[in-house]
C-alpha positions as CSV (number, residue, x, y, z in Angstrom):
1,M,136.8,86.8,56.9
2,M,135.0,88.0,53.8
3,M,132.6,90.9,53.2
4,L,129.9,90.2,50.7
5,Y,128.2,93.6,50.4
6,G,131.4,95.7,50.3
7,S,132.0,99.1,51.8
8,L,134.8,101.6,51.2
9,C,137.8,101.1,53.5
10,H,140.5,103.9,53.6
11,A,143.0,102.2,55.8
12,I,143.4,99.1,58.0
13,V,145.6,98.9,61.0
14,C,146.3,95.5,62.5
15,K,147.5,95.0,66.1
16,H,148.4,91.7,67.8
17,I,146.6,91.7,71.1
18,V,147.5,88.3,72.5
19,E,149.7,88.7,75.5
20,R,153.1,87.0,75.6
21,S,152.0,84.8,78.5
22,E,149.1,83.5,76.6
23,T,148.9,80.7,74.0
24,N,149.6,82.2,70.5
25,T,147.9,79.3,68.7
26,R,144.4,80.2,69.9
27,K,141.5,79.7,67.5
28,V,138.9,82.4,67.9
29,Y,135.4,81.0,67.5
30,Q,133.4,84.2,67.9
31,I,133.7,87.9,68.4
32,Q,131.1,90.3,69.8
33,R,131.0,94.0,70.6
34,D,129.1,95.2,73.7
35,A,127.1,98.4,74.3
36,L,130.2,100.0,75.8
37,G,132.4,99.3,72.8
38,Y,134.4,96.5,74.4
39,M,135.4,93.6,72.1
40,W,134.7,90.1,73.4
41,F,136.4,87.0,72.1
42,M,135.5,83.3,72.6
43,N,138.3,80.8,72.0
44,H,139.3,77.4,73.2
45,A,140.7,78.9,76.4
46,G,137.6,80.7,77.4
47,I,136.1,84.2,77.2
48,S,138.2,87.4,77.0
49,R,137.4,91.1,76.9
50,F,139.7,93.6,75.2
51,D,139.3,97.2,76.5
52,G,141.6,98.7,73.9
53,T,144.7,98.1,76.1
54,K,144.6,94.6,77.6
55,L,142.7,91.3,77.7
56,K,140.8,90.1,80.7
57,H,139.7,86.5,81.1
58,Y,136.3,85.5,82.5
59,K,135.1,82.3,84.0
60,L,131.5,80.9,84.0
61,P,130.2,80.2,87.5
62,A,127.2,77.9,88.0
63,E,125.8,75.7,90.7
64,G,128.6,76.5,93.1
65,R,131.3,75.7,90.7
66,T,133.4,77.7,88.2
67,M,133.2,76.1,84.8
68,D,135.3,76.8,81.7
69,Y,133.7,74.8,79.0
70,Y,135.4,73.9,75.8
71,M,134.4,77.1,74.0
72,G,133.8,75.4,70.6
73,N,130.6,74.2,72.2
74,C,129.4,77.6,73.3
75,R,127.9,80.7,71.6
76,L,128.7,84.3,72.5
77,L,125.8,86.6,71.5
78,T,124.0,89.9,72.2
79,D,120.3,90.3,72.6
80,N,118.0,93.1,71.3
81,R,118.7,95.2,74.4
82,N,122.5,94.9,74.0
83,G,122.9,92.3,76.8
84,L,125.9,90.0,76.4
85,W,125.2,86.2,76.7
86,V,127.0,82.9,76.7
87,V,125.0,79.7,76.0
88,T,126.4,76.2,76.0
89,R,125.3,73.0,74.3
90,N,124.6,71.5,77.7
91,G,121.9,74.1,78.4
92,Y,123.5,76.8,80.6
93,L,122.8,80.4,79.9
94,W,125.0,83.2,81.4
95,M,124.5,86.9,81.1
96,Y,127.3,89.5,81.7
97,N,126.6,91.8,84.6
98,P,128.6,95.0,83.9
99,S,128.1,96.5,87.4
100,L,129.8,93.4,89.0
101,D,132.0,92.7,85.9
102,K,131.2,89.0,85.8
103,F,129.0,86.5,84.1
104,E,126.0,85.2,86.1
105,C,124.2,82.0,85.4
106,R,120.6,82.9,84.6
107,N,119.1,79.5,83.9
108,H,119.8,75.9,82.9
109,L,117.8,74.0,80.3
110,V,117.9,70.3,81.2
111,I,118.7,68.2,78.1
112,P,118.2,64.5,77.7
113,N,121.4,62.5,77.3
114,D,120.5,61.2,73.9
115,V,119.9,64.6,72.2
116,S,122.0,67.7,71.5
117,L,121.2,71.4,71.8
118,H,121.8,73.9,69.0
119,F,121.6,77.6,69.3
120,L,119.4,79.1,66.5
121,C,119.0,82.8,66.8
122,V,118.0,85.8,69.0
123,D,114.9,87.6,67.9
124,N,113.6,91.2,68.5
125,S,111.1,90.0,71.1
126,S,113.8,89.1,73.6
127,H,113.8,85.4,72.8
128,I,116.9,83.1,72.5
129,W,115.9,80.1,70.3
130,F,117.2,76.6,70.5
131,S,116.7,73.3,68.8
132,V,116.8,70.3,71.2
133,G,116.5,67.1,69.2
134,N,113.2,67.6,67.2
135,R,111.9,70.2,69.7
136,L,112.0,74.0,69.3
137,I,112.7,75.9,72.6
138,A,112.3,79.6,73.2
139,Y,114.0,81.2,76.2
140,Q,112.2,84.4,77.1
141,I,114.9,86.7,78.5
142,L,112.6,89.2,80.4
143,S,110.7,86.5,82.3
144,N,113.6,84.0,82.5
145,T,111.4,81.2,81.3
146,F,111.6,78.4,78.7
147,H,108.8,77.7,76.3
148,R,108.4,74.6,74.0
149,V,107.1,75.1,70.5
150,D,105.8,72.0,68.8
151,H,106.4,71.6,65.0
152,S,106.1,69.0,62.3
153,L,109.5,69.5,60.8
154,A,112.6,67.3,61.3
155,T,115.5,68.6,63.4
156,I,115.8,72.4,62.8
157,S,119.4,73.4,62.2
158,C,119.1,77.1,61.7
159,M,116.5,79.9,62.1
160,V,116.3,83.6,61.3
161,E,113.6,86.2,62.1
162,V,112.4,88.3,59.1
163,A,109.5,90.1,60.8
164,P,107.9,90.0,64.3
165,G,106.8,86.4,64.8
166,E,107.9,85.3,61.2
167,Y,110.9,83.1,60.6
168,F,112.7,81.1,58.0
169,V,114.1,77.8,59.3
170,G,116.4,75.2,57.8
171,S,115.9,71.6,58.6
172,D,116.8,68.1,57.4
173,E,113.8,68.5,55.0
174,G,114.8,71.8,53.5
175,L,113.9,75.5,53.8
176,F,110.5,76.6,55.3
177,G,108.7,79.7,56.5
178,I,106.9,79.6,59.9
179,T,104.8,82.1,61.9
180,I,104.8,81.7,65.6
181,K,102.1,83.1,67.9
182,N,101.8,82.5,71.7
183,Y,104.5,79.8,71.4
184,A,102.7,77.8,68.8
185,V,103.2,77.5,65.1
186,D,100.3,79.4,63.5
187,R,101.4,79.0,59.9
188,Q,104.0,76.8,58.1
189,T,104.8,77.0,54.4
190,G,105.7,74.1,52.2
191,E,109.4,73.5,51.3
192,L,110.5,76.7,49.6
193,S,113.7,75.8,47.7
194,G,112.5,72.9,45.6
195,K,114.5,70.7,47.9
196,R,117.8,72.0,46.5
197,Y,119.0,72.5,50.1
198,S,118.7,69.8,52.7
199,R,121.5,70.5,55.1
200,I,121.4,74.2,55.8
201,H,124.1,75.0,58.3
202,E,123.8,78.8,58.7
203,I,121.2,81.4,57.5
204,L,121.1,85.2,57.6
205,F,118.3,87.6,56.5
206,H,119.7,90.7,54.8
207,P,117.0,93.4,55.2
208,Y,118.5,95.8,52.8
209,T,118.0,93.5,49.8
210,Q,115.3,91.2,51.2
211,R,117.5,88.2,50.6
212,L,118.7,85.2,52.5
213,V,122.4,84.4,52.7
214,M,123.2,80.8,53.8
215,F,125.6,77.9,53.9
216,D,124.3,74.5,52.8
217,Y,126.2,71.2,53.2
218,S,123.9,69.0,51.0
219,E,126.9,67.9,49.0
220,G,128.9,67.1,52.1
221,L,130.9,69.0,54.7
222,G,133.7,70.9,53.2
223,V,132.7,70.0,49.6
224,D,130.8,73.2,48.7
225,N,132.8,76.2,49.9
226,T,130.2,78.8,48.8
227,V,127.4,80.8,50.2
228,S,124.1,81.0,48.5
229,V,122.1,84.3,48.1
230,I,118.3,83.6,47.9
231,D,115.5,86.0,46.8
232,I,112.7,85.6,49.3
233,E,110.0,86.5,46.9
234,S,110.7,83.9,44.2
235,F,113.0,81.7,46.4
236,T,115.4,81.4,43.5
237,E,119.1,81.4,43.9
238,I,120.5,84.8,42.9
239,K,124.2,83.8,43.0
240,K,126.7,81.5,44.7
241,I,129.8,83.2,46.1
242,E,133.1,81.4,46.7
243,V,134.4,82.0,50.2
244,G,137.3,79.6,50.5
245,P,137.6,76.4,52.6
246,N,135.7,75.6,55.8
247,P,133.0,78.3,55.9
248,G,132.0,78.9,59.6
249,C,129.4,81.6,60.3
250,I,127.7,84.5,58.7
251,S,127.2,87.8,60.6
252,P,125.6,91.2,59.8
253,G,128.1,94.0,59.5
254,P,127.7,97.8,59.4
255,D,125.4,99.3,56.9
256,E,124.8,96.8,54.1
257,A,127.8,94.6,54.8
258,V,127.6,90.8,55.5
259,Y,130.6,89.1,57.0
260,V,131.5,85.5,56.3
261,A,134.1,83.8,58.7
262,T,136.1,80.8,57.6
263,Y,138.3,78.5,59.6
């Protein structure tokens, strides 16, 4: 893991929290912290919560069955109200119920067999955004409903909110800005990067500097092990930062920090 916008660290204490009975070769795909301060981990064996003392494993119940999907195909996320969610590439959405201490299946987005689902982002209007083939889907958390947003871009691979209803999206055609009102694209910019980026894998908006931080695989997967920092006024590349092999995801950290995870 790498911090791009550094902060002062006085001491680091590391503690191995995997129990002896558990597999020591786990790959942790994602980490989230909930509103109570518990740490949640998603790995190939499922979902675990660490309460500061021990790990507890959780299953994902849906349609009368208990499912434990291959976690590499899932996303663990928090919404703008600090709710904890799990979404899977086959369209299931679970929300953690702290009063019952279990995950409950809230909805299921039916996906055609010939397309795949990609999680894009959570915005500040209680939406979870997905790309399903060449369709853009918004799940409204409060009403528990799905909404389709038609667009003229190719398959959208990543998306980030920069202001209410305003987003940057990466697609097979490059980097674009869109404004969405009432689940319709109200405005769409032209390609913003001069087509320097055509396979944007991950994108993050850094509000403190008004810049985008992103991975791009235009040169091939695993070829370019850097993240690009883009100024959103001129859309020029401020710098490239070497992060090592196999960059995975970008996450906002405390204050002005940005974390980059590598595999």
